[in-house]
C-alpha positions in Angstrom: 54.0 -100.3 -101.2 55.9 -101.4 -98.1 60.0 -101.5 -98.9 60.6 -105.1 -97.6 57.0 -106.4 -98.5 57.5 -109.4 -101.5 56.4 -107.2 -104.1 58.5 -104.4 -103.5 61.1 -106.9 -103.3 60.4 -108.5 -106.9 59.8 -104.7 -108.4 63.0 -103.7 -107.3 64.6 -106.9 -108.4 63.3 -106.9 -111.6 64.0 -103.4 -111.9 67.5 -103.4 -111.0 68.0 -106.4 -114.0 66.2 -104.5 -116.2 68.6 -101.4 -115.6 71.9 -102.7 -114.9 71.4 -105.5 -118.3 69.7 -102.7 -120.4 69.8 -99.4 -119.7 73.3 -98.5 -117.8 75.2 -99.9 -121.1 72.5 -98.2 -123.6 73.7 -95.1 -122.1 77.5 -95.9 -120.9 77.9 -96.8 -125.3 77.2 -93.1 -125.9 79.7 -91.9 -123.7 83.3 -92.1 -124.2 84.9 -90.5 -121.1 86.9 -92.0 -118.2 84.6 -95.0 -116.0 84.2 -92.5 -113.2 82.6 -89.5 -114.9 80.6 -92.5 -117.0 79.3 -93.9 -114.0 78.3 -90.2 -112.7 76.7 -89.3 -115.3 74.5 -92.3 -115.7 73.8 -92.8 -112.2 72.4 -88.7 -112.6 69.6 -90.6 -114.8 69.1 -93.9 -113.7 68.2 -92.5 -109.7 65.6 -90.2 -111.3 63.9 -92.9 -113.4 64.0 -94.8 -110.5 61.9 -92.0 -108.7 59.2 -91.7 -111.3 58.9 -95.4 -112.0 58.5 -95.8 -108.0 55.3 -93.1 -107.9 53.8 -94.5 -111.1 53.5 -97.9 -110.1 52.1 -96.7 -106.2 49.1 -96.1 -108.8 49.2 -100.0 -110.5 50.9 -101.9 -107.6 
């Protein structure tokens, strides 16, 4: 999957929207730390998730 292909742009846009509106708030709802610590913890979960989903998507896209 090429980075700037139409499929890739749509895929990452949908993945980013799901992450921003569903997964990140869900993770942050469990945390009661400062904003900086919450962002660091959330980022350590979301970046590996992108890597795994991209590898799985390569098989099907």
